[in-house]
C-alpha positions in Angstrom: -85.3 -74.6 7.0 -82.2 -75.1 9.8 -80.0 -73.5 7.6 -82.4 -70.4 6.9 -82.7 -70.3 11.0 -79.3 -70.2 11.3 -78.5 -67.6 8.4 -81.1 -65.3 10.1 -79.7 -65.8 13.6 -76.0 -64.8 12.1 -77.6 -61.7 10.0 -79.2 -60.3 13.0 -76.2 -60.6 15.6 -73.9 -59.1 12.4 -76.5 -55.9 12.4 -76.9 -56.0 16.2 -73.1 -55.6 16.4 -72.7 -53.0 13.8 -75.1 -50.4 15.9 -73.6 -47.9 18.2 -74.3 -48.5 21.9 -74.0 -45.5 24.3 -73.9 -46.9 28.5 -74.1 -44.9 31.4 -72.9 -47.0 34.3 -73.6 -46.8 37.8 -72.8 -48.0 41.0 -74.9 -48.3 44.5 -71.9 -47.9 47.4 -74.2 -49.1 49.9 -74.7 -52.5 48.3 -72.3 -52.3 45.5 -75.0 -53.7 42.9 -73.8 -51.7 39.3 -76.5 -50.8 36.9 -76.0 -50.2 33.3 -78.4 -47.8 31.1 -78.6 -46.8 27.7 -79.7 -47.3 24.0 -78.4 -49.8 21.4 -78.6 -48.4 18.3 -82.3 -47.3 18.7 -83.1 -50.2 21.7 -83.2 -48.7 25.1 -81.8 -51.1 28.2 -81.6 -51.5 31.5 -79.7 -54.0 33.3 -78.8 -54.5 36.9 -75.4 -56.2 38.1 -75.9 -57.9 42.0 -72.8 -59.3 43.2 -72.7 -62.1 46.1 -72.4 -58.9 48.5 -75.2 -57.4 47.2 -77.5 -60.1 47.8 -76.1 -60.5 51.2 -76.6 -56.5 51.8 -80.5 -57.1 51.1 -80.8 -59.6 52.6 -79.1 -57.7 56.1 -81.0 -54.8 55.3 -84.4 -55.8 53.4 -85.4 -52.2 53.3 -82.6 -51.0 51.4 -83.1 -48.5 48.4 -80.6 -48.3 45.7 -78.7 -44.8 45.5 -76.8 -44.6 42.2 -73.5 -43.1 42.0 -72.8 -42.4 38.3 -69.6 -43.4 36.5 -69.5 -41.4 33.2 -70.9 -42.3 29.8 -69.6 -44.6 27.4 -70.1 -44.5 23.4 -69.2 -47.8 22.0 -68.7 -48.2 18.3 -69.6 -51.6 16.3 -71.0 -52.9 19.7 -67.6 -52.5 21.3 -65.5 -54.2 18.7 -64.4 -51.0 17.5 -63.5 -49.2 20.3 -64.9 -46.7 23.0 -64.9 -43.6 24.1 -66.0 -42.1 27.4 -67.6 -38.9 28.0 -69.3 -37.0 31.0 -68.8 -37.1 34.6 -68.1 -40.4 36.3 -66.7 -41.2 39.7 -64.4 -43.4 39.3 -61.4 -41.8 41.0 -60.5 -41.8 44.9 -61.0 -38.1 45.0 -64.4 -38.2 44.0 -65.4 -41.4 45.5 -63.0 -42.6 48.4 -65.6 -45.5 48.8 -63.3 -47.1 46.6 -60.6 -47.7 49.3 -62.9 -49.9 50.6 -63.6 -53.6 49.2 -66.7 -55.3 49.1 -64.8 -58.1 51.8 -64.3 -55.0 54.1 -67.3 -53.6 53.9 -69.2 -56.9 54.8 -66.7 -57.5 57.7 -67.5 -54.1 58.9 -71.3 -54.3 58.6 -71.2 -57.3 60.3 -69.6 -56.7 63.3 -71.0 -53.0 63.7 -72.8 -51.4 66.6 -76.3 -50.1 65.6 -75.0 -46.7 66.0 -71.9 -47.6 63.4 -75.0 -48.8 60.8 -77.1 -45.8 61.5 -74.1 -43.5 60.8 -73.1 -45.7 57.7 -76.4 -45.4 56.3 -76.9 -41.7 57.4 -74.0 -40.0 56.2 -73.1 -42.3 53.1 -74.4 -40.2 50.6 -73.0 -36.7 51.3 -70.5 -37.7 54.0 -68.3 -40.5 52.4 -64.8 -39.8 53.8 -66.2 -39.8 57.4 -67.9 -43.5 56.5 -64.5 -44.6 54.7 -62.7 -43.1 58.3 -65.0 -45.3 60.6 -64.4 -48.3 58.1 -60.5 -47.7 57.7 -60.3 -46.9 61.7 -61.3 -50.9 62.4 -57.7 -52.2 60.9 -54.7 -53.2 62.3 -53.0 -50.9 62.0 -55.8 -48.1 62.0 -55.9 -45.9 58.4 -57.4 -42.8 57.7 -58.2 -40.5 54.4 -55.6 -37.1 54.1 -57.8 -34.2 54.4 -56.1 -32.7 51.4 -58.8 -31.1 48.9 -57.2 -32.6 45.8 -55.3 -35.7 48.0 -57.2 -39.0 47.5 -54.4 -40.9 49.6 -55.2 -43.2 53.0 -52.3 -43.6 55.2 -51.7 -45.4 58.7 -53.0 -42.7 61.6 -49.6 -43.3 62.5 -48.0 -41.6 59.7 -50.4 -38.8 59.3 -50.2 -35.5 60.6 -52.6 -34.1 62.8 -54.2 -30.3 62.7 -56.7 -29.2 65.4 -59.4 -26.8 63.7 -62.5 -25.4 65.4 -62.0 -28.1 67.8 -62.0 -31.1 65.2 -58.7 -32.8 64.2 -58.4 -33.2 60.6 -55.2 -35.4 59.3 -53.1 -35.0 56.5 -50.4 -36.8 54.5 -48.0 -33.3 54.3 -47.1 -30.1 54.7 -48.4 -29.6 51.3 -51.9 -30.5 51.6 -52.0 -29.0 54.9 -51.1 -25.7 53.2 -53.4 -26.1 50.7 -56.5 -26.8 52.7 -55.3 -23.4 54.9 -55.2 -21.4 51.7 -58.2 -22.5 50.2 -60.0 -22.6 53.5 -61.4 -26.4 52.8 -61.5 -27.7 55.9 -63.6 -30.6 55.2 -66.4 -29.1 53.4 -66.5 -30.5 49.8 -68.8 -33.9 50.4 -72.2 -31.9 49.8 -70.9 -30.1 46.8 -69.3 -33.5 45.4 -72.3 -34.9 45.9 -74.4 -32.1 43.8 -71.7 -32.5 41.4 -72.2 -36.2 40.6 -75.9 -36.4 41.4 -77.9 -37.2 37.9 -80.9 -35.1 39.5 -78.8 -31.9 40.1 -79.8 -28.9 37.2 -77.0 -27.5 35.6 -77.1 -24.6 37.5 -76.7 -26.6 40.6 -73.5 -28.2 39.4 -72.7 -24.6 38.2 -72.7 -23.3 42.0 -71.1 -27.0 42.9 -68.2 -25.9 40.9 -67.9 -22.4 42.5 -67.7 -24.0 45.9 -65.2 -26.6 45.1 -63.3 -25.1 42.8 -61.0 -21.8 43.2 -60.1 -19.4 40.6 -56.4 -20.3 39.6 -56.6 -23.9 40.6 -54.3 -26.1 37.9 -56.4 -28.0 35.6 -54.4 -31.1 36.6 -56.3 -30.3 40.1 -59.7 -29.6 38.6 -60.0 -32.6 36.7 -58.6 -35.0 40.1 -61.8 -33.3 41.6 -64.6 -32.8 39.1 -63.1 -36.3 37.3 -61.2 -36.4 34.0 -64.4 -37.4 32.1 -64.2 -34.3 29.9 -62.8 -32.7 26.6 -61.5 -29.5 25.4 -63.8 -26.7 23.6 -63.3 -23.6 22.5 -66.5 -21.5 23.5 -66.4 -18.5 21.1 -63.7 -18.4 18.6 -60.4 -20.2 17.4 -58.2 -18.1 19.7 -56.3 -20.4 22.3 -57.0 -17.8 25.0 -60.7 -18.9 24.8 -59.8 -22.8 25.4 -61.7 -24.7 28.2 -62.9 -27.9 29.2 -66.3 -29.2 29.0 -68.3 -31.5 31.1 -71.7 -33.2 29.6 -74.6 -34.4 31.6 -78.1 -35.4 30.7 -79.4 -32.3 31.6 -76.6 -30.1 29.4 -72.9 -29.1 29.8 -71.2 -27.0 32.1 -67.6 -25.4 30.8 -64.8 -24.2 32.7 -62.7 -21.6 31.1 -59.0 -21.4 31.1 -56.7 -18.7 32.4 -53.4 -19.6 31.2 -53.9 -21.9 28.1 -50.0 -21.4 27.2 -47.8 -23.3 26.4 -49.1 -26.5 24.8 -49.6 -28.2 28.5 -52.9 -26.1 29.2 -54.6 -29.5 29.4 -52.8 -29.9 32.6 -50.9 -27.0 33.6 -53.4 -24.0 32.4 -54.9 -22.4 35.3 -59.0 -22.1 35.9 -60.2 -18.3 35.2 -63.4 -18.5 37.1 -65.6 -18.2 34.0 -68.5 -21.0 33.3 -70.3 -21.8 30.6 -73.5 -23.4 31.2 -75.5 -25.2 28.3 -78.7 -26.4 29.7 -80.6 -29.0 27.4 -82.8 -26.6 25.6 -81.3 -22.9 26.2 -77.7 -21.5 26.6 -76.8 -19.6 29.9 -73.4 -17.8 30.7 -72.3 -16.6 33.9 -69.3 -15.4 35.5 
């Protein structure tokens, strides 16, 4: 009987490991809890992982409600033993989610010493205006630090080494003259955070995400810079024909797909050097839409 139980357990484990697994990780930047949802074969699952900081945050703010930032979609083969592939939009990059600049320890130290006004700003602005929250925390360091305001720049630097620029009564800090010139040319003075929130939101429609792309990505932007803003969890596709001129990059979401067309796919380095043509292809879950 004991041998039969062991045999059944081994067979069950082998079968389970052989099943493909799809995982949708996300993080709550308020408390740094992580959530994993998906399917292991036909079996759905949902797991929330809480760190010591997460437990501290819930005790400090008992009315806290999670806000989940998606981190992409992972497809595992043979339970992960056969490798994995990543697709979908995720916020794993500093340019997409500057809160990655702040460690759990730094966030806890800031909230422990923060005034009621600073806590109010943190809780109010984190969802739509991450840079404002990050700069508030970086400003408490010695020496004080600040984020570069460049459209595609994820850098942080000491305030004393940053280049200040006044615009409409507000001071913006940059790490280089190139970031200043890019911001002037695209007229993107601190305006991208609400659009990034829409782009990352799992609740936003495919149409809403396309409008976010129009606000975030100007025509002519190189693919390398596009992926720095939207994330690199995308794949190449040919929407209409096998000709090179129809190449684009495709982002996947629970509600469908958003494709960005490339204007100059030649030479073979189009994946990084090709330019966004301004054309978008929308593929909602049940029907196809096209917009220019």
